N, C-alpha and C positions, 0 to 999 in steps of 0.2 A: 377562252370566253367569247360567246358570240358578240357581235357589235350591238350596243343599246340602240334600238330604233329611233329614238328621239335625240340622239346624241348632235350637239350643235345647235339644237332648237331653244328658243327661248318662249316661255309661255307666262300667262296671266290668269290666275284662277280667281274670281271674287267669292268671298265667304268661303276661305279656306282652312280655317282654324278649328273646325269640329265636323263630326259626322261624316257625311258624304264629301264634303269639301276637303277635308283632311286625306280621306282615301284617295281622292283625285290627285292631291299635291304630291302624296307618298309616290304613287305610281309613275306620275310623270317625271318625277326627279329620279326614281330607280331606272327608268327607261331612257335616261340620258339628258333630258330638258333641264334647263336653268329656270327656275318656277320662282315668280313672285306671286304672292297671295295676300288678299285683303282680310282683315278683321275689324270688327266694330268695337269691341269693348276689351276681351281679355288678352291683355299682352303676355302674360305668363302662358297662357294656352297655346297662343301664336308661336312664342319662342320655342315651346315644347315640340310642336310639329316640325318647324324648321330644324331644331336640333336632331330630330329623329331621321329626317331627309338625309342630314349631313352624315350622321352615324352610319347609314346604310350607303354611302358613297355617292349621294346626291348633292343638289344644291337647291336650296329654297330661301326665300327672303320675305319675311312679313312686312305688310304696309298697312298702318292704321287708316281705315277709309271707311266710312258708314255709307252703305248704299242707298239711304234715305235722302242723301244729298248729292246732287248732280256734280258739283265742284270736287266732292270727295273722289268720286269715281272718275272723273276726267284727270285729277291729279294722279291718281293710282296708275293710270295707262302711262302718263307722262314720266313718272317716276321709274316704272318698269323699263321703258325705252331708253331713258337716261342711264339707267344702271347696268342695263344688259346690252346696250347698243343696237336694240332692234326688238321686233316682236314677231313670232311666227304662230302663236297658238293663244287664242282668247277662249277662256271656259266661264261662262256666266252661270254660276252656281249660286250665288247669294239668294235668299229667299226667306219669306216670313209666312206663316199661316195663321188664321184665327177661324175658329169653326164653331159656327151658331147660327141659328135661323137668320135669314136676312134681316128680317124685323128686329132682331136682338143685337146685330153687329153695330158698333158705333161707327160713324163716318170716319173717324181717324183710324181705326182699324181696317177700313176699307181701303181707304187712301194708302196706308202703309203697303198693303198687298200690291195695290196697283203700281205704287212706286218702286219697291224693292223687287218684285217679281217680273215686272214689264218695263218700267220706264228706265230703271238703272240698266237693264241690258240693252236697251237702245241706245242710251248714253255711251256705254262701254264699246258698243259695236261701231258707233259714229267716231269716236276718238280714237279706236284702233285701227281703223280702214286706212289711214294715211300712211301706216307704218307696216301693214300686211303686204307682203309681195306675193307673188306666184307661189303657190304651194301652201299659202296661209290657211288656217284652220279656225273656224269659229264654231264651238260647241256649246249649246244651250242645254241647261238641265231642267227639264220640265216635270211633268208627272203623268202617271197613268190615268189619274184623275181627269185629264183632258179628255179623255176617251170613255172612261166610266168611273161613275160616281154612284156606287150601290148603297151608299148611306147617306142620310141628311147631314145639313149642316156645312156642305163642302162648296156651296155655289159659286161664292165669289173666288175662292182658291181655285178651283177647277177652271173657272172664267179665266183667271191670269195665266193658267198653264196653257190653256187652248189658244191664249194670245201668242205664246211663244212659239207654239207649233205653226200658226199661222204666219208669224213673222219669218219663221225658218223657211217656209215654202216660197214666200215672196222674195225674200232676199237671196235665195239660191239663183233666181233668174238674174238678178243684178250683179251678182259677184262672179258667177261662172265665166264671163269674159276675161276676167283678171286672173282666172285660175284659183279662186279662193273657194274653198267648200264651206258649207254651214250645215249642220245637222243638230237634231233635237233628240236628246235622250230622255226616255219616259220611264223613270223608275216605279217599280210598285213599292210594297213595304219594305224598308230598309232598316235593319237593326242599328238605332242610333240612340243618344241619350234622349233625344226628343220623342222618339218613337220605338221603345225597346221591344225585343222580340218577347220578352215576359212581361209586357207592360198589360194594363188592363183591356186595351182594345185590340190585342194580339189575337185572341180566340175569333172574334168577329172578322177579322182581315183574313185570317187562314182559311176560315169557313167558305170564303169566295174565290180561293186560290186553287190553282192545279197542283201546286207543291205543297209540301207540308212544312215549309219553313220560311222565315224572312231572308231577304237578301242582305248582303255585307257591303260596307263602303268599299272594302277591296275590289269586289266586283264591279262595282261602277267605275271605280279607278282604271281597272282594265279595259272596261268597254271605251272609255274616254280615250285612254292611250292608244287604243286600237285606230280610232277615228281621227286622231291626231298625226298618225303615223302614214308611212308611204303606201301601206297596202289599201288603203282606204281612199284613194283618190277619185274613185269613180262613184262614190256616195255622197250625194248633196241634196238638199232639200227635203230630207227623210226625217220622220219621227219614228224612232226606233225603241220599241218596249223592251225592258228587262224587268220583268214584273213576276216571275213565278207562276205565269197563267192568270193572274188577276184579271186579265180582259178576255181570256180564252172564252 
């Protein structure tokens, strides 16, 4: 059996108990990383994700932490470092989305998107940097909506994902001297409970894509694992689309 590319590495994934996050946790663990991941509500679902990783020969540990709260995010980093003795990989995946005309969005919904999608990522990065050594990886999970919004009602969500792309570019300059890379993955439509491939918006999504299918959480997990691994050392500051041609 070939050596697993992330053997001996430790990772923290925010929002890892469902959908894309669960796919990321599964792949990082399968590729040898020891993975901590946060969840905000369902302990049962988080335990199932961890158990699946263990059953597949990996290691995953759930941490209850709500990305709406700065102290929860900071504590998740501390708990990960304390439990595993260090941190090599940070994946900022936690996100929320509310979709409506800007005049119909409540300010608490706008604040939630700004807090979870942008501010919590900044907090996680700031808290993680003292622990990341040369070869460290930061991977943000953005959205293709940062580059293309073909439908109405996505303005604030797209703004938050555009902010992640800008943050990634700026931090690449700061972190390169330390040997730390930072990249931003921009998924297109992914088959999850929140956005199922057979859901009511699927025909419209497929109508603007080059492929005729949604992506999978496993495909996002594989992309994250590659960026976290040794073969991606020369990639930093990039926003990388995995979108089935949504932006083509």
